[in-house]
C-alpha positions in Angstrom: 40.0 67.0 114.9 40.0 70.3 116.7 41.5 73.4 115.1 42.4 76.8 116.5 41.0 79.2 113.9 42.3 82.8 113.6 40.3 85.1 111.4 39.4 88.7 110.8 36.0 90.0 109.9 36.0 91.3 106.3 35.7 95.1 106.3 32.1 96.3 106.3 30.6 92.9 107.1 30.4 93.3 110.9 26.7 94.2 110.8 25.8 91.4 108.4 27.7 88.9 110.5 25.8 90.0 113.7 22.5 89.8 111.8 23.3 86.3 110.6 24.1 85.3 114.2 21.0 86.8 115.6 18.8 85.4 112.9 20.6 82.0 113.2 21.3 81.9 109.5 25.1 81.7 109.9 26.1 78.3 108.6 22.6 77.5 107.3 22.8 74.6 104.9 26.0 73.2 106.5 26.1 69.8 108.2 27.7 71.7 111.1 24.9 74.3 111.2 24.5 75.0 114.9 28.3 74.8 115.5 28.8 78.1 113.8 26.7 79.9 116.3 28.4 78.2 119.3 31.8 79.1 117.8 30.8 82.8 117.7 29.5 82.7 121.2 32.9 81.3 122.4 35.1 83.4 120.0 37.6 85.8 121.4 39.1 89.0 120.0 42.8 89.0 120.8 45.4 91.7 121.2 46.5 91.4 117.5 42.8 92.0 116.6 42.3 88.5 115.3 39.2 86.6 116.2 39.9 83.1 117.5 37.8 80.1 118.2 38.1 76.3 118.5 36.5 74.5 115.6 35.6 70.8 115.6 35.8 69.4 112.1 35.6 65.9 110.8 36.6 66.6 107.2 39.8 65.1 105.8 41.0 68.6 105.0 40.7 71.2 107.8 37.4 73.2 107.5 36.7 71.7 104.0 33.0 71.9 104.5 32.9 74.9 106.8 35.3 77.2 104.9 32.7 78.7 102.4 30.4 79.6 105.3 33.2 81.3 107.3 34.7 83.0 104.3 31.4 84.8 103.6 32.2 87.0 106.6 35.8 86.3 107.6 39.3 86.2 106.1 40.7 83.0 107.7 44.3 83.9 108.5 45.4 80.7 110.2 43.9 77.3 110.9 46.1 75.0 113.0 45.8 71.7 114.8 44.6 72.4 118.3 46.5 69.4 119.7 48.6 66.4 118.7 46.8 64.4 115.9 48.2 61.1 117.3 46.3 61.7 120.5 43.0 62.6 118.8 40.7 59.6 119.3 38.7 60.4 116.2 41.8 61.0 114.1 43.5 57.8 115.2 40.3 55.7 114.8 40.0 54.6 118.4 36.7 56.5 118.9 34.9 57.9 115.8 33.2 61.3 116.3 35.0 61.7 119.7 35.9 65.4 119.2 32.5 66.8 120.0 32.6 65.7 123.6 36.3 65.4 124.1 37.8 66.9 127.3 40.7 68.3 125.2 38.2 70.5 123.4 36.8 71.7 126.8 40.3 72.4 128.1 41.3 74.4 125.0 38.1 76.4 125.1 38.6 77.2 128.7 42.2 78.4 128.0 41.0 80.5 125.1 38.3 82.2 127.4 41.2 83.5 129.4 42.6 85.5 126.5 41.3 88.6 124.8 37.8 89.8 125.0 34.4 88.4 124.0 34.1 88.7 120.2 30.3 88.9 120.4 30.4 91.7 123.1 32.6 93.7 120.8 30.6 93.0 117.7 27.4 94.1 119.5 29.2 97.2 120.9 30.5 98.3 117.5 27.0 98.0 116.0 25.6 100.6 118.5 
C-alpha cells in the first residue's frame, strides 16, 4: 500500500538527518533500507512547513517496520492512505508486491513534485 506521509524534522536533528542521508545510513538495518534514501530525495517541504513523501509499505499496519527509523529524525504528524485500498492490487491480493512499480505511485509522486520545495535542497541550504 502507498501512504502519504507528513512529518516534521525534530528540532536540532537536521544536520544528523543530512549526515545519515549522505552516508547512506538512514534506514540501515531495515528491510526497506534503500527506500528511505529515495523517499528523502523525493520529499517536499510544503507551505505548512511539513515534509511530505510517498511511502510504499507492505506491513499490515502502516509503517510498522519503518516507523522507528523515521522517528529517529522526524515527528510523524500524519500517515494516510494514498489511494483507495480496494484498488490497490497488493492490498486486494490480485498482484502481490505490486506497489513498488505501480503507476499509481508514479502519478502520486509526480503530483507531489508540483507542491512545495525540494526538502533535500532546503536541508542542504539550512546546513550552510
